[in-house]
N, C-alpha and C positions, 0 to 999 in steps of 0.2 A: 497545620501548614498554611502559609499565607499564600495568595496569589503571586506574590512578588517571589516566594521561594520557588513555586512551582515554574514560573515563567524563566527564572534563572536556570533552573534544572533542564529545560527545553533548550535554552541558548547553548548551555555548556555541552549537552548531549550533541547538538547539531555542529558547532562551530568548533569546539575544543575535543570532541570525540571523547568526553569523559563519561566513564562507566557509571551505572547507577551506584554500585557500591562504592566509588571513590567519592562520587558527591555526597553520599550518605555519610561517610567518613568525615568529609569536610564540615559537614553540618555538626557533627559529635564535636569536633575541635572548636568550632565557633560558639557551641553551647557551653562548653566546658574545657578550657584550654589546658588545666592542670591535670584532670582527670576524666578524658572523653570515656573511658571503660566504664565509668559511673553512669552513663547516660542510658536509658533503657532502650531497647532494641526495637526500633520503629521502621526497619528496613521495608518490610512486608507492607506497612501502611503506606510508605512513601510510593512504593510500586503501584499500589492499588488506586491511590487517590491521583498520581500522576497521569495514570492510564485514563482514568473517567475526566479528568481535566481536560485532557488534549481532545477527547471525543466531544465534549461540551463546547470548546472553544471553537472547534472545527464546525458543528452543527449551528453555532451561532453566526459565524462568517457567512453560511449558506443560507441564512434565513429560516432555521428551524429551532432557534433558541428558544423564542416564545410562542411558537406556534404548536400548539398541543393537538390541534385537530388534522394536522398534515404531517406524515411521516415521510422521510427522505427515501426515494427509489433508488433504483441501480445507477450508480455514477452521479448521483445528486450531491456528494460530498467531495467532488472533485473539479477543478477547473478544466474547462475545454481551451484549446488554443485561443488566446483572445485576438490574435491577429488573423485568423482564418475567416473566410465568409460565414457570417451566421445570421440568418434571416431573423429581423426583429431585434438584433442586437447591434450589428454594426452594417448592415445592409439596408437600404430604404424599402418601403413597402412594394415599390415598383421595380424591384431588381430583377424580376424575370424578363421585363422588356427592355431594361436600361443597359443590361449587361450581356454580352454573349456567353454561352454556358460555359465554354472552357476557362472563361475568366474566373467564374465564381465557384468552379468544380473543387470539392475537397479531395486531396490525393492523401493516400496513407502508405506508410512503409512498415513492414513487420520484420522484426529482428529478435534474436535471443541470446540469452549470455548463459553457457553451459558449465560456467565455473561458480555461479551462485548458489552453492548447495545449502540445504537447510536440513539439519539433523532431527531425528525425532525427539520429541520431548518423553520425559520419563513418566510424565504424568499428563497426558494431552488434555484432560478434563479440565486443567487448571488455566489453559489457554482460551479464555473466554473472549470472542469477538464482540465489540460493541458496535462495529458498522461492516458487516459482513456484506461484501458487494456495494456498498455505498461510496466506495472512492474509486480508485483506479483498478484495484483487483477484481476480478470476477466473483460471482457469488459461489460459495464453496459447493454446496450441495448439488446443484445442476450441473457444474463442470465436472464433478467426480462421476456424476451418472453418466454424462456424455464420454468422458474417457474410457469408462467401463464398457459402453455399447459401441465405442468406435476402434477402428483398426486403422492401423498404418498403410500407405499405399506404397511406402519405400520397399525396395525388394535388394538384398545383399549391398546395402548402404553401409560404409564403415561406421558411421555414427549411429546406427541403429543396432550394427553387430556389437557395438561396444557396450551396449545397455546390458549385453547379458553378464557383465561383471556383477559379482555381489555387491549390492548397495543397501542391503537390509537395515542399515543404520540411518539411511537418509529418508526424509520425508519427501523432498524434493531435490532434483538433480540440476536445475536451472530455472530461468525466468523467461518468458517469452511476452513482448509487448507490441501494441500497434501504436504507432507515433504519427503525427502530422509530417508530411513529407517537406513541406516549405520551411517550417520552424523548428521541428524536432520536439514538439510538446506531445506528451503522452495522450493518448485518448482515454476518457473516463470509462471504466467497465471494461477494458480490453487488455489486461495484464494477467497473464496466467503463471501458475507454476508448472514446470515440465516434471512429470513423474519418473520418465524413463528417456532422458535426452530427447534426440529430435523425434523419437517415436511419438510423442505426444501429438494430439491432433488439436489444432485451434479452430 
């Protein structure tokens, strides 16, 4: 697979909503228009290489492509709101004295989508994360431990009571995120999967 093919696959996925199988079938037709079924099956290789390629490109964009001594930390592979005040980036060194506190204060909003359900995989071991907690999503292990040890403070809430419905086939019942209140940009390492509707504790 060439870099051009991987770039085209990414653009087709994002802009045209092309599935991986449809893109792969297109490659087979380009390779042999007369007998595409004669092309060896390389769908699994396409999925694996594209997964690694996107991770490598992302690491390169954030300065970790050639740095083997430093690994990305939580949220290091995601962009914070470029318009919000950030000391050392878009604020002068004397910002504490030049601006009033309310003017440079960060403001956040938290919201959730309770229809973004994610089904359980047949073989979850095949879903290998290359950047767990390095982007917008939180690190899976500590978050699951937090969910296990925490209890919801809601009592007799309709959304909480609705979680009693059998959802054994779902890995997540929704997604919650923290975003910049001024511009709506997601905050790195602040997006979570809901396990039981609004019962999840953020």
